N, C-alpha and C positions, 0 to 999 in steps of 0.2 A: 275427278267426280264422275265423269262419264264413262271412264274406262271400268269404275267400280261399280256403276248403276246404269247398266246399258239401255235400260227401259227409258232413262231419261233423254236419250238422243233425239228421238222423233219429237218428243214433247218440247224439247228446247228449240229443234229447228222450226217447229209450228208458231212458237211464242216469237222467235226472230223475225219470222216471215210476215206476221201478224194474222196467220190463219187460225180461224176457231179451232180449239181442241175436239177432237171426236168423243164419242162415249168411252171407247176402249183407250185413248190416250188419257182422260181423266182417270179412269181406273188405274192405269199404270202408275199415274202421277201420285194417286193416293196411296197404291201400294209400296210406291219407293219412299215416299215420306215416312211410312210406317217403319221400314227397313232403317232409315237414317235416324229416327228417334230411338229405335231399339239400341242402335250402335252408339248412342249418347251424343250424335252429332246436333241433337236438336232438342225439343222438350221431351218430357218422359212420354212413353208411347200411350195413345189414345186407346188402343185395344189390349186386352189382356193377353199376356202370353200363354202358349200351350201348357194347360195345367198337368203336371206330371206330380201326382202327390206322395207316391212312395218313394223313399230314398233309395230303394234297390233297382228303381227303374234306370235304365242307361239315361246318362244325362244327355241333354242336347249337344250336338258337336259344337265346337268353336270354330270349324272352319268346313267349308263345303268340299267334297269330292268332284272335281271338275270331270267336262266331258258327259258324253252320254253314248248309248248303244250305238255300234258302226258295224257296217258290213265285215270289215277285216278283224275287228275285235271277237265279233260272235262267230265267225267262221273259225278262228284260232281256238277257241272256247271249246265248238264242237268238234274239232280236229282231236282235241284232248280227251273227249267225253266217250260215253259208250258208243261203239262202232256198229251195233246193230241197225240194221236197214231200216229207214223210217223213224227212228228216234228224233232226228231233227228235219224241220222243214224250213224252206226259204221263203220268208214273207217280208215285203216291203225292203228286200235285200238283205235281211238278217237271217242267219240261221238260229232258230229257236226251238228250243226242246217241246217235244210234244206232251209232256207233263210239266205243269207250272205249278207253283205253291201258292195256296192263299192263305189270309190272314184274318177273316172274317170273325170266326167264333172265338169263345173264351170269356172268361171273367177278367175284370181290371185288377190283377194282383201280379205279385213279385214272382209267384211261381209260374203263372202262365208267360208272363214276359220272358223268364229264364228257358222255358219249354220251347217257345217260338224260336228265341235266339239258336238255341242250339238246333231246332230242326231246320232253321235257315242255312246255317253253317254247315251241315251236313249235305243238305240240298245243294248248295253251290258247290261243295266238293265232289259230287256224285253226278253232275251233268246236268242239272236244272238250271236254266239261265232266263226263266220268266218268273217275275215274282209279282203278285198282284196284292194291291192294299187299298186303304181308302182312310181319308182324314176321320171319318165316323167310325171306323172300326176300333171298337174298344175304345171309344173316345181319345184318338190321337196314340193310343200306346202301340199299336200294330206299326205304325210309321215308324216310331221310334224305335222298335226293334227289327225292324227292316234295315233302317238305317245303321244301326250298330253290328247287324250280321254282315252287310256289305263292306261296311269300313274294315272289319276285321279280314273279311276275304281279299280286299285290296291290299291292307298295310300289313298283314301278317302272313298270308297264304300266297302273296305273290300273284294274286288274280288281277285281272285286267277290269277296269270300270266298263269299258266300252265292249265287254263280251256278254253282258247281262242287260236285259231289258225290264225296267222296273216301271209299274203302272200304277197310277192312284187316281182318285176320284173326288169330284166336287159336286154339291148340289144340296145336299141336307145340311140343316143347320145343327151343329155340334154344339153343346153345352161346354162352356170354357174357349169355345174357339169361335167366338165373333165379336165382330167389330162394335165397339160401345155404341156407336151412332149408326143408325139403318135407314140411310136416305132410300134404300130400294125397298121398304117395309111394304109398300103396295104390291110388290112381286113377290112376296112370300106366298106360298099355296099351303093351306093346312098348319100354320103356324110351324112348318118344319122344311120347307123346299124352297129353294130360290135358284135363278139363273141369270140373275143382273150382273153385267160385266164387272161392275165394282165389288160385288160380293165374290165372284169366281177369283177376281184379282187377289184379294185379302186370302181365299182359302188357299190357292195356290202358294202364295208365300209361306203360309204355315205350314204345307205340306213338304214344301222345299226345306224350311228350317228344321223340322222334324227328321226328315230323311237325311239331311245333311248332304243334299244332292244340288250342285249349280243346276243341273238339267234334269228334270222328270220326263223320261222318255215318251211315256204315253199318258196323257190326261183326259179321264173320261168325263162327260157329263153323265151324274149317276142317276139313273131311273128318271128321265125326263118325262116319262109318262105319267108321273104323279101331278104334273103340271097339265098335260093332255088331257085328264080325266075331267079337270075342273074348270079350265078356262076356255073361251070361245077360240075355235080353230085359227082363226087369224090371228089373235093375240098370242097363241102358241106358236105359231110361225114366226111372228115377229121377235119373241124371244128366244127361240132357236137360232135365228139369223145373228141377233146382237151377241149372243154366246158363242157362235162361231167366228163372229169378225173380231171378238176379244181373243179366242184362242189361237187363230191366225196371227194376230199381233203377237202374242205371247211366243208363238214359234218363230216368227221372225227376229224377237228379241233374244232366242237362245234360251227360253225359259222351259220350255217344253220340245220334245222332238216331233211327236204327231198327237193328235187327240181323236177321240171316238166317242161312242155312246155305249155305255154298261146300262142293260136294262134287264128287268125281271119277267115282264110278260109284255112290253111294249109292241113287240112285233108279232107275238102269238095271237094277241088280242086285237090287232089290227090298229092301234092307237099310234103306232110309228110305220113309216115307211121308208125302207133303204133308198130305194130310187129317189123320194123326195127329199129326205135328208142329203144325199149326195149332190142333187142339184143346188140345194141351198148352197153347200160347200163350195160347188164351182161358181156361183155366183159371186160368192164371199171371196175367195182364193184363188179363182182362175182354175185352170186344168192341173195345175201343180199344189193344189189344195193339201192340206195335211190331216183331213178327217179320212183316216185309212183303217181305223180298228172298231170293230163292234164287239162286246161281250154279252153272252147271252146264256141262259140255264139250258143244258143239255145232259141226260140223266136217263138210266134205266126206269128211275121212278117217274119220268115224264114222256112216256112214250106217246101219250095222247097228243102231245102239242109237236111231236117230230115232223109229222107228213106236211103239215102247214108250214113249217120252218124249213125243211128240204125242197119243198116247191116255192118257197119265198126267199127268204134272207139267204140261205147257203147256196141257192141256184143263182142269185142276182149279184151277190157279192164279188165274185171272180170279175166279172163284166165291168163292175165299176171300180176295181181295184182296191178292194177293201179285204181286209183280212179280218177272221172270224177265230175267236176263242170261247171256249165253253166254260161256265162258272157251274158250281154245284153238280160236279160229276159224281160224287158220293151222297148228294142230298143230305148233306150233315151227318153223314154215317148212317142213312135210313136204308141204303141199298148196298151196304159193305157186308150183309151175312143175310143168309137164309134165302139165296136167289132161287127161281124156279129150275126144275131139272133142264129145260130147253136151253137155259144159258149154260149150266155147268157141264152138260155134255158137250156143248159146242166149244168150249175153252177149259180142255182139262188140263191137270197140273198146274193151276192157279188158284188161288184164294178167292174170295166172293168179292173183297175189295177189289183186287186186281182184275178180275173178270169185269166189274163195273166200270173201272177206268180203261180197260182196254176197250170196251164197246165204245165209250165215248170217243177217245182219240182215234179210234177207226172210222168215224163218220165222215164220209166224203166232204170235202170242202173245208174241213175244219183244220186249224193249224195246232192248238194247244188245248188239252183237257187241264182246267185248274182244280187243283185238290187242296183243300184245307188240310194242314198237317202241322201237329205240334207234338204229337207223342212219338217219342224216339223209335219205338218198335213199327209203328203204323209208318213213319217216314221210310225206315228200311225195307218194309214189306212192299209198301207201293213202289218204291224206286227199283226195287228188284225186277220190275216189270220191264226196265231198259233192255234186260237180255232177251225180250221175246218182241219180233217185229209186230207191227199192225197187223188185223185183220185183212186179208184182201177185200176189194170190193165184193167179189161173189161171196166170200164168207160172211161178209157184213150182211149184203141182202138176205142170204140164206137164213139168217137169225130172224129177219122180220117177216119171212113168208108163213 
């Protein structure tokens, strides 16, 4: 029992010793009970299973792919990938592609599912080993598509699970993916967002099942500034602390590798402070804490926020041991065409979409530019950029002068 459900180990130790259970341990216990019920080992589950409504959507896997991204696995993946200097960067000991694939956009249809799976399979076969998704992307369907593509890569293409970094997120309430009982109701903000440990435990379980992964390499708190805008700063700090406590616990139990913050405007607006978040992580997890990633939007369409981010998060992150990834590199396609001449002249021989991605992945201090891709022609076009090295720091600075 304990081998199959590792989260129960410390819970059982606490019960045997008479020690009261912490919030994180209670969350783990509730989470594992849901898993047992779903497996038929107890009563029928009290929470609905992920709702996949179209028969053509890939079925949830019956077994989990084991293990997670590792230094040797990602190094082997990079050695077999594009050899252009700068395409892979080392972060947290992992060799990560400077272009990653995102899965945010698109309708909830079989056609979009098929397009995403094809795009993911192509990306994995052509050097991309950073995949970004979330439970709330297309109401769980994107996670299921990521899982299907990764399983094909491992089982049919002789790929290595430990060569790929998979990131997902929790925080937003997703229709069809909520526990039936909400003991954390008073911590829900705007009817849409929650950071309670028991909620995060439930959401992490669902994401692992959707993805078919024993370990999610990177788990983000999704847009926590949603809370910071509404609640008292002391309450927000307490909620972040409790969420970090749970995520450190999940990492100890082997459910995730690292955790982080995925934000839209939290840092640019000043609602979030990276040094403060890192200090919280150190208090919770010590110097070897697992809060090691942040994801934030960087794009030619967001140049007004770039100076503050360059002088803030991008400057602070290296000293704090934190890796930065960029979302929205193409701003949902809005900067993939009709770019101004000062951009096109600086990067001749590329398409506008390639120029936009090239700009973002050349930002000093950034590891990976995430690009939402599901159209086959766009995937091939964007990944052709792997043949070009990133801009030098001098070339990048010249663009902004």
